[in-house]
N, C-alpha and C positions, 0 to 999 in steps of 0.2 A: 466588565470586561473589557478589553482593549483590542484594538489594530494592532498587531505585531509587524515590524518590519526589520530584516535582515540586509545585511550588506556586510560580509564577512569571511574571512578563510581562519583557518586553525591547524595547529599541529603540536604532536606532543616532543617534538625534536628540536635541540636547541639549533642547529644549522640545517635545514631543510634543503635538499641539494634537488631533488624532483618530486613527478607529483605522486609517487608511492610513498614519500615523508609526511603527506599531507593526510589530517583526520577528515577536514573540510576543504576540499576544493572552493577557491573564491566563487560566492555565489551571492545572489540577489533574490529575495523572497519576500511575502508578503502574506499575512494571515488574518482575514476580514474579523471583525469585531462579531462574534456568535456565531462564526463558521465552526464545522467539524471536521477536522483535517486526519490525515492518515501520513506517517512517515513510513515507507515500505521498502524493503532489501533485505538482501542477507546478511549475515554476522559480519560485522567489520567494516560496512559501508559507511558509516558515521550519523545513522540514526539516532542513536542515545546521546551522541556528543552534540549535536543540534541542539536536542532536547534539555540537556545540561546546560546548554550554553541560554539558551531562551531562559529556563529559569534563574538563573545567575549562579549556578553551582560552579560552573569553568568562565572564564573571560576570554573572549577570543583572542588569538595570536592577532589580527588585524580587523581592523572594521570596527561596526558599531551593530547595537540591539536597539531597535526605537519601540516605544509602547506610545500608541498615541502621538506620534510627533516628538515625544521626549526621549532624549537619549539616557540609556538606562545601562549601557555596557559596565559600568563598574559598580553598579547596584546590587544590594544583597536580594536573594529572595523575598524575603521580609518586605524589603523596601518596594519590591516590586508585585508584592500582594500575590504571589502564585500559590496554587495548590499542587503538588505532584503525588501521583501513586505510583508507587515502585513495583516492580516484578516479584516481590515476595511480599507479605503483609507485615505492614508497620502500625502495629497496636500497641496497648497496655493491657497485659492479660490480666491483670489483676481488677480492670474494672470490668464493669458490664459493657452489653454493646450499647447502651444507651448511654452510659459516662463516656467511652469511647467516640461517639459520634457527637457528642456536647462538647467533648473536649475544646475543639477549636473555636468556637461560640464562646462558652466561659471564659477564656484567653482574652477574647476581646471585651469580655465585660457587658454582653449583651443581658438584657432583661430575661429572668429564669421564666418568662411565658412564652416570649418570642423563642428562646432556647428549645423549650418542648415542642415548639408548634412545628419548628423546622427539623428537628430531630424525627417526631412523627411522619413527617412528608416523606423525608428520606428513607427511613427504614421500610415505610408502605412501598416507595419505588422500587427497592431492592429485596423488598419479602422477608424483611427482618423482623416485621412488628410482632411475631409469634416468640422473637427470643432476646426483646431488650431486655430484660431482667437477667439473663445469663450471663455470667462471668467469660469473658472472652475464651478463656485460658481452656475450658473444656469444648470448645467448637471445633469444628473440622476444618483443614485449609482453606475450602472453598467459601466455606461461611467467615473465615477471618480476612479471605481479599474481599470481601462483599464489605466488610465493614471498613477497610482502608478504602475501597471505593467511595464508601459513604462518607468516610472523612474529607475525601478530597471534593465531594459535592455540596458536603452541609453549607459551606458559605457562600451566599448568594453574590459577596462583593466581589469577589476575586479578579484580577484580570483575565486569567486564564487558568483550565485544569488541565496536567499534563501527566500522560499515561505513558509507562515506560515497560509493555509488555505485561499487562496487568493480570493476563489471562493465562497465564504459564501454568500456574498450580491448580487451577481448575479443571476439574475430571473434564473429559472431549464433551459428553452428552450433556453437561451447565453450560458448555461455551456458546452454543448457540443461543440458549435463552438470556445470558447477560447480554452478547450483543446487541441483542433485540431490545432488551432493557435501557443500556445505557444508549442507544439511537431514540428508544422514547424520552429518556431523560434529557438529551439536549433540544427536542423538539419542546419539551414542558419548561425548562429551565433557561433555555438560550443562552447559553456558557460557551464561551470560548474553550473550546477543546482540541487537544492535539496527541494523536494516539500514535506510539510507536510499536509496530509489528513486522515479524518477518513472514507471516500467515497472508496470503493474498485475499483468502475469505474474508477474515477478518477487514484487513482492510477496505476491501469492495462492500461489504455489506455495511459496516459502520460509517465512513465518512461521507463527506460530499465531493472532497475534494482528495485526491490521494498525491502526495509526493514519493515518486520510485526514485530510490538511490542506490547508486554502486560506484563502490572505489573513492568515497568522497566526493562525489557529484550526484546532484541533484539533475535528473536527466530528464524527468518531465512532470508538472503537474497539470493534473487534470480529472474531469470525472472518471466512474468506471466507464461507461461507455465510451467515452475519449479515447482512454487507455487501452482497450480491447478494438476498436474501429481503427483507431488511427495512430498506433505507437510512434512517437519522436523519434525514437532510438532504438536498434536492433534489439539493447538488453531490454527494453519494456516489451517488444514481442516475445522474447523468450520466456519471461521472468512471469507476465500475465497469460493466463488460460493454461487449461490442462487440456490436452496437451499445448506447449506452447506455439507460436509461428514460426510457418516453414519457411526456410530461407535457400535460396538457390542462386549463385554466383551468374553473373550474364554481361555481357557486352553490349552497350546501347551505341546503335549508330542513328542517322537521322530515320525516324519512323519504324525502325526494325531494332528488334531484340532478340539476339541469340544466346541461347541456353542448350547446354548438351549437345551441340553441334547443330541443334534444330532453328531454324529464324521463323519466329513469330512477328506479325503486323503488328505496331503498337497504334491502339486508337488517336485519331489526330488530333482529340482532346488533352491525349498526355503527352506533354513534353518533357522528354528526359534529358540529362546531361549526358555526353557523349564518353563514351569510355568502359572502366569495369564500373558496375554498381551489382546490387543484390534485391532480388524479386522478392517480396514478404508477402505470404497469404496463410490467414488462419486456416486450419483445419475443416472447421464449421462451414469454411467457403470454397474446399477442394470436392470438384463433383467427377464422380465417373462419368465418362461420355464416350461418344461414338468415335472412333480411328479417324483420326486427321480430320478432326474438329477444330476452326480456327481458335488460336489461344490454348489450344491442351497438345501436351507433351506425353510420349510414351514411359512408363513404368512398369519395373518389376518388383510382382509384389512378393513381400518377404514375410510377412506374418498378418493375420486376423484376429482382431482381440475381440470377444463378446461380452462386452461389458454391462451386458441387462437393457438397458433404456436406448443403447445405441452401439456400433460398431466403429473399433477404431483400425483403419486399414494400414498398414507401413508398406510401403513401396519403394523402389530405389529409381531415381533417375539419375543417369551417369555417375552411379556411386553415390549420390547425395540424398538422404533418407528424406522421404515425406510421407506426413502422416494425413490422413482423411479421416471426418467425423461424418459415419453413415449411418441411415435409419437402421433399425433393427430389421425390418421385413425388406433390405435392399439385397443383391445377389451376393452372394456371398463368392469370390474369387479365391483358388488355392495358391499357395505360397508357389513362385514359378512363372504363374501365368502373368503375361501382358496385359496393362490396363491403359486409358488414355484417361490422364486428368485434367480437368480443365483448370489452369494457372492464371490466366490473364482473365480480368473481368472488373467490377466497379470495387471491390473490395481489395482488390490488389495494390498493394503499397511498395515503392520502390526507395532502394537507400543508398547514399552515396558515403561512404568515410562513416559507416555505421550510422547516418542521421537521416532523416525521411527528407525525402528531397520531392515525392508525388503521391 
């Protein structure tokens, strides 16, 4: 395993003119030895580019990649000792499951007894023990992808194992099992794992640290709790959570916040920059309260959805939609009703130029 340090930028264009021409804008980032990380973001945000730079499949346009302090920017994937698992299965159909799992170890001339022991361990972890003697060609797509995962995990001496959306071909009901299995494998093997996905559930359940990316930028690295409670960028607030964070435009002056024509007193413990800012609050923390409660704003109900275990209230504050996640036994206002929503509290975040300021 290795500590991986990135200080780089990358473009696929010969003469980049502005930010949109860069696949990865300048970034500095470190992945600790033995950590489990996820690169999370929408398609085209630079996740796979970063993964391919780490693996050595792509050389960055600027900067360097270091493994344990050694510059490997121009080293091949083999020289970096990387294992990579791709979106679709990469296996040998003519080989058995056991032969596929053993292949990376036989290439390194390990003793047969050691190979058999390691193949058995990985097969048991991935629940492939009963299929070891079957040819891969006759297996379902999800079983083939489990073999690909096993081939990536079977070597204990790799610097890191990189996963590029490896559960895409897996049936939805099996994804949850495999995510738990990968997390268990990480705890047992202590490998450095970096996992690319656009699925926040995959990222937040698998990784210890999640890197949220948008438009070539890594806007925040943090734990699931940090991303949820204190998004460092409005994009993180939008992207993480279901529904995402509510945002309201506001104007701040000394000790006061003006939203939709209403003035709210800001607690003395919160110091805000003057001028235009955004108030951000998760639907989980928006509460229906009594009229004229300090920190509350009037809103007109537009929709109430019964999700079963909770209700989603959608209301408008001066034309801006706000969602609240309510208990199923809450009072159920009708569309058109006016409710007061508590928007200022300990969980409220404030943003200036899309960046968290308080």
